[in-house]
N, C-alpha and C positions, 0 to 999 in steps of 0.2 A: 504494500500500500504506500503510495507516494505521499510525502508530507510537504506542504507548501508553506513558505514563510513570507509574510507581507511586511514590508518595511514602511514605517512612517516617513512622509516626505522630508522631515527634518533629519531623519537618520540617513536618508540617501544623500542629502546635502552635506552632512558631516563626512560621509565616506568620500564624497567628491573632493572636499577640501583636503582631507588627509592624503588622498591619492595624488592631488596636484602638488602638495608640499613634498611628498615623497619623491615624485619625479624630478622636481626642481633640485632637491637635495642630492639625488643621485647624479644629476647632470653636473652640479658644481663639484662633486667629489671626483667625477671623471675628468673634469677640466684641469684640476691642479691638486696637489697634495699639500693641504694647508696645515700648518703647525697648530696644535691646540694652544689656546691662549694660556700664558703663564702668569702667575702672580709674582710679586716682587720677591717673596721668599723662595719660590722655585728658581727664579733667575739667579739670585745670589748663590743658591745651593749648587746649581748645575754649571755655572760659568765662572771663568777667571777674570774676564773683562768684557765690557760693553762700551763701544765708542761710536757715537752717532755721526761723526764726520770721518776723520782720517786716523789710520793706525800706521805709524812709521817707525819700525824698529828692526834691528838685526839681532836682538837678544832673544833668549828662550822664553816661551810662553808655555807654562805647564798644563793649564786647564783649557777648557773650551773658550773660544773667542768669537765675538760678534762685532763687526765693524761695517760702517757704510762704505769705506774704501780702504784697501790695503795697498799702500804705495811703496813699501820696502819689504824685502824678504826676511823672514825670521825662521827660527826652528820651533815648531809646534809639537806638542805631545798630546796624546790621549791619555790623560791621567787615570790610572786604574782605580784610584780612590774616589773619583768624582761620582756624584749621584747619577743614576741612569737618566738618559735624555734622548729625545727624538732627534737632537741636533748633532752635527758633526763636530770634529775638533776645531775646524775653521769654518766660519759662516760669514759671508760678505755679500753686500749688494753688488759691488764691483771690485775687481782686482786689477790694479794698474799695471803698466808695462814692466815696472821694476818691482812689482809685488810678487808674492809667492813664497817659496821657501821649502823646507823639508818638514814633513809630517811623520812623526815616529810613532811607534807602539801601535800600529794598525789604525791610526786616526785618518779620517777622510776630510774632504773639502766640499763645501756647498756654496755655490754662488748664484745670484739671482739674474743679473742683466748681462754682464760681460766678464770675461776672464782673459786679460792680455798677458798675465804673468805665467809662471810655470811652477809646478809643485812636484816634489819628489815624495812619493808615498811608499810605505813598507807594510809587510805582513797583511796584505789584503785591503789596504786602504785604497780609496778611489776618489776621483774628482767628478762631481755630479752637479747638475743645475736644477734649482727649485726642488730640492729633496731634503727637507720640506720647504715650501714657499713661505716667506715671511717678509715683513716690513720692519724698518727700524722703529716705528712707532709701537710695535708689539712689545718692545723692550723699554723704550724711553718713557712711555706713558705710565706704566706701573712704578718705575724707579723714580721718576720725577714726582709722582704723587706721594711716594714714600718720603722723599726729601721734604716736601711741604708739611707732611704730618709730623715728622721729627722736629722740624724747625719751629713748630708751634708749642713745643713742650717746654715747660719752665724748669728751672734748676730743681733737682731732687736727689736725695740720698747721697750727698757728697759735698765736700768743700775743696776749694782750690787754693793752693799756696803758690803764688806766682811773684812774690815780692823779690825773690832772688832768682834771676833767670837761669843761674847755674843749677838750680834745684827746683824745677817746675813740676810740682807734685799734685796729682789728682788723688784725693783721699776719699775712698768709698766707705760710706757710713751705714749702708743698708745691709740686708741679709744676703745670703748666697742666691736667693731667688728674686732679688729686687732689681729694678732698673734705675741706674744712676744717670742723671742728665746734667750736663755742664754747658753753659753758653759763654763763649769766649770770643775775642776779637782776633783779627788777623795780626794786629800789632803785637798782641800778647804771644801768639804762637810763633811769630817771626823772631821774637827776642829770646825764646827759650833755648838754652844751650843743651840741657839734658832733661828728658821727660821721663817721669816714673809714675807708677800707680801703687797705692797701698790699700789693703782691704780686699773685699770680694763683692761680686755682683754677677747676675746672670747676663745683663745687657748694659753696656756703657755707651751712651750717646753723647757726642761732643759736637755741638753746633758751632761752627766758625763763621762769623760775619765780618765783612769788610768794614774797616773804620778809617780808611785813608782819605785822601783829598780828591782823587780822580773819580769822575762820574762815569767813565767809559771803561778804561783799562784797569780793572781791579786785580792787580798782581800781588801774589803772595810768594815771597821767597823764604822757604823753610831751611834754616841753616843748622838747626839743632839735631841731636841724635835721639832716636827712640829705639832702644835695643830690646825692649820687651823683656826685661829681666824678671818681671812678675808673671810672665806667660799668660797674660790676659788678652793678647792680640785677637784671639778668636771670638772675644766677646765685645770688641770695640767697634763702633761705627763713627767714622769721621765724616760729618755732614757739612760740606763746604757750601754754604747757603747761596752766596751771590758772587763769588770770585769768577774771574774770566781767565786767569792764568796762574798755575801753581808750579813752582820750581822746587823740587824736593829730591831727597835721596832716601836711602834705606828706611823703610817704614813698615809698620805692622797694623793690621786691622782692615776692616771694610772701608773703602773710600767712595763716598758719593759726591760727585762734583759735576753734575750734569750741565752746568753752564761754563765749564772751564776746559782749557787745554792743559794737559799735564806733561811736564818734562821731568824725566827721572834720570838721575846719575848713578843709581844703584838699585838693588832689588826692592820691589814692593811685595809684601807678603800678605796676600788677601785679595778679595774681589775689588775691582776698580770700575767705576762708571764715570765717564767723562765725555766731552765732545771729541777731543783728539788726544793721541798719545805719541810722544816723541822720546826715543831713547838713542843715545849715541853708541851704545854697545854694552853697557853694564846694567841697564835698567830692566832686568828680568822680571817677569810676572810669575810669582809663585802661588800656586793654588792652595789656599789654606781655608779649611771649613769654617763657616760662621757658626758659633756655638750658642749665640744668644737667641732672643725671641723678638721678631718684628711685630709692630702694632698691626691691627687689622686694617685692611684696605678701606679708605674712606668713601669709595665709590664702587658701584657694581662692577664686577669683572666683565670682560668682553663677552664671555659665554652667556652671562645673565642678560646683557643687552640683546643678544641674538635670540634668546628664547622669548623675550618680551616682544621683539619684532615679529616673530612667527605668530604669537598669540594675537597681536593687534591686526595683522594681516587677515587672520581667520575671522575675527570679529567684523572687520570691514566688509568681507565678502558675504557674510551672513546678512548683514544690514542691507547691502545692495540687493540681494535676492529678495528679501522681505519687501523692500520698496517697490521692486518690479512687480511682485505678486499683488 
């Protein structure tokens, strides 16, 4: 005996909407392999450096790199200790004529628009285009939003002793699970000869604001040493709020400097976010895990916006069908 099922007109409309959305989704998936949106926490965990303009260095880069343009060749590594990621060891929108370099430990290269340079890969590494596809804004938007969030935080769980530049000490007064926040100026940091930390904290945020006279070129020259004798580098975030150029040498901790060009004379130990990076030969990027906790994102992630868009499109189609009826 046959059984017949009759669907209400609205049920048929719902099925039509879902079918239309599914077809569109499959078509987009077939057109390109788009990377899943990443949060600031995921970016800092998975990458060693993100540079929204130019990366120019012949020094080693231990972890994954993202750059708008690679203009000089370096030695890149696929760090076995890095978090799992859909991205390659080297990810660039473009690779200039003198860009490229060697990619060791089986690392691969992914470029978006053009690759005029050349790469040497080992142990199964390869050079591919748009695998996955991405835009620089996928990285700069979450990281810049994080900078804004951190910059709004007031001093907490710490005191700063900076009267003697030879002993520039951040004293952490909270518990091991606390977040310590310091707000200092570029003049203070530029005058520090030796930097140290005492105490303990889960996360240490240091907001650095420009207090010079220039309104355009906000340059910070860091001449002091930070040797991380207290081994707290994995918990520190240096948030350079508004500088345009930072000249520095050996440093520890996560560096957020989305409005700045960074020039390094010796190794930076931790994640780096900046407009451009220039190293003359000794400014290696060492991949060091961030061990602290980042604040929650202040705005919906890209995936949330996408789901909202699908829902609004469906509602608009239902309303149009009702109006026609």
